[in-house]
Structure formats: structure tokens, C-alpha cells
PLY file of the C-alpha trace (Angstrom):
ply
format ascii 1.0
element vertex 113
property float x
property float y
property float z
element edge 112
property int vertex1
property int vertex2
end_header
0.25 -0.17 -0.16
0.96 3.68 -0.90
2.35 5.87 1.40
-0.64 8.54 0.53
-3.09 5.59 0.33
-2.13 4.53 3.52
-3.20 8.18 5.01
-5.87 8.80 3.53
-6.65 5.07 5.53
-6.08 6.49 8.37
-8.15 9.52 8.10
-10.91 7.88 6.43
-10.74 5.97 9.68
-10.52 8.57 12.07
-12.94 10.22 10.67
-15.75 7.42 11.28
-14.35 6.02 14.49
-15.24 10.19 15.34
-19.02 9.63 14.25
-19.26 6.32 15.99
-18.12 8.35 19.05
-20.88 10.86 18.77
-23.19 8.49 17.79
-22.74 6.43 20.69
-22.86 9.45 23.56
-26.12 10.32 21.47
-27.53 7.16 22.12
-26.38 7.20 25.78
-27.20 10.62 26.63
-30.53 10.23 24.96
-31.07 7.08 27.42
-29.72 8.80 30.64
-32.11 11.56 29.28
-28.88 13.86 29.86
-30.50 16.60 27.17
-27.50 19.60 27.07
-25.20 16.27 26.09
-27.78 14.74 23.86
-27.99 18.30 22.37
-24.10 18.60 22.20
-24.15 15.22 20.64
-26.57 15.99 17.41
-24.50 19.19 16.70
-20.78 17.47 16.73
-22.84 14.90 14.45
-24.49 18.32 12.69
-20.92 20.00 12.44
-18.57 16.31 11.28
-20.85 15.90 8.20
-22.41 19.64 7.08
-20.02 19.04 4.02
-21.65 15.20 3.52
-25.16 16.26 3.39
-27.28 16.69 0.21
-27.93 20.51 -0.82
-31.61 19.65 -0.96
-31.55 18.50 2.87
-29.63 21.73 4.27
-32.18 23.67 4.38
-34.46 21.52 6.23
-31.17 20.28 8.33
-31.00 23.97 9.00
-34.36 24.90 10.06
-34.31 21.61 12.69
-30.73 22.55 14.08
-31.98 26.32 14.99
-35.43 25.17 15.97
-33.74 22.78 19.01
-31.10 25.43 19.17
-34.39 27.40 20.37
-35.79 24.42 22.73
-31.90 24.42 24.17
-31.76 27.68 25.05
-35.12 27.94 26.31
-34.22 25.27 28.93
-34.82 21.60 28.96
-36.96 19.56 30.54
-34.94 16.03 32.21
-38.19 14.93 32.70
-40.28 15.28 29.53
-39.33 13.48 25.69
-41.56 16.16 24.72
-38.91 18.82 25.02
-36.99 17.05 22.89
-38.83 15.37 20.06
-37.66 18.34 17.35
-33.62 16.59 19.14
-34.68 13.03 17.99
-35.90 13.85 14.48
-32.87 16.40 13.72
-31.05 12.88 14.88
-32.71 10.51 12.34
-32.53 12.70 9.76
-28.56 13.07 9.97
-28.87 9.29 10.65
-30.91 9.07 6.85
-28.06 11.19 5.71
-25.06 8.74 7.09
-26.86 5.43 5.83
-27.96 7.19 2.36
-23.85 7.81 2.37
-22.62 4.08 3.33
-21.41 5.88 6.46
-22.91 3.89 9.43
-22.14 1.02 7.60
-19.38 1.36 5.25
-17.57 -0.86 3.01
-13.94 -2.70 4.10
-12.17 -0.34 1.28
-13.42 2.94 2.30
-14.63 4.51 -0.90
-16.72 7.09 -1.13
-14.93 9.74 1.52
0 1
1 2
2 3
3 4
4 5
5 6
6 7
7 8
8 9
9 10
10 11
11 12
12 13
13 14
14 15
15 16
16 17
17 18
18 19
19 20
20 21
21 22
22 23
23 24
24 25
25 26
26 27
27 28
28 29
29 30
30 31
31 32
32 33
33 34
34 35
35 36
36 37
37 38
38 39
39 40
40 41
41 42
42 43
43 44
44 45
45 46
46 47
47 48
48 49
49 50
50 51
51 52
52 53
53 54
54 55
55 56
56 57
57 58
58 59
59 60
60 61
61 62
62 63
63 64
64 65
65 66
66 67
67 68
68 69
69 70
70 71
71 72
72 73
73 74
74 75
75 76
76 77
77 78
78 79
79 80
80 81
81 82
82 83
83 84
84 85
85 86
86 87
87 88
88 89
89 90
90 91
91 92
92 93
93 94
94 95
95 96
96 97
97 98
98 99
99 100
100 101
101 102
102 103
103 104
104 105
105 106
106 107
107 108
108 109
109 110
110 111
111 112
């Protein structure tokens, strides 16, 4: 394997590891009802994949992000999932984009990045 190929693979692997860590954080914080951490994880996921979001979806995702920022700024109630239903919607939309891009279950060769 050429050195450039190895560097590309290492960067792709690091990228997928970050996404995996963020998705794990989403799951854990949602289950623990730690909605501030959940918010941080969703925003981190958005930042990581923003360049991969298809142009057709960007406005919708930005609108959803703005909604959860308002919810977070108005205060979250840790005893009610109603206060985070929009968070869940954003996470599902971002996961859908990852799935469409083949980034949730990447092939071994990591092509397409």
C-alpha cells in the first residue's frame, strides 16, 4: 500500500471513529435523559457531516438545528421527552443522511469519502 493511500485510510478511519463516538454519545445521553449532552452530540454530528449533507436537505436540516437551539436556549426539562422530540427528529434525519451515504456501515475499502 502506498503511503498516500495509507494516510487516506487513516484519515477515513479517524473520521468514522469520531462519527461512531458521537452516535454512541447520542444514544447514551438520550437513554440517560441528559438532554444537554444529547444536544451537544447532535450539534457535533451535524458539524462532522455538514459537508456530506445533500444540497436538497441542507435548508431542512438547518431549520431543524435552529429549532433545537431555541429549545436548548429556552431550557430543557429532563423529565419530558416532549421537550426533545425535535432533537430526535434531527438525529434521525442526520442518521438517514449517513445511511444514504453508506457511512453507517462503510465498506472495507472506505471508498466514497
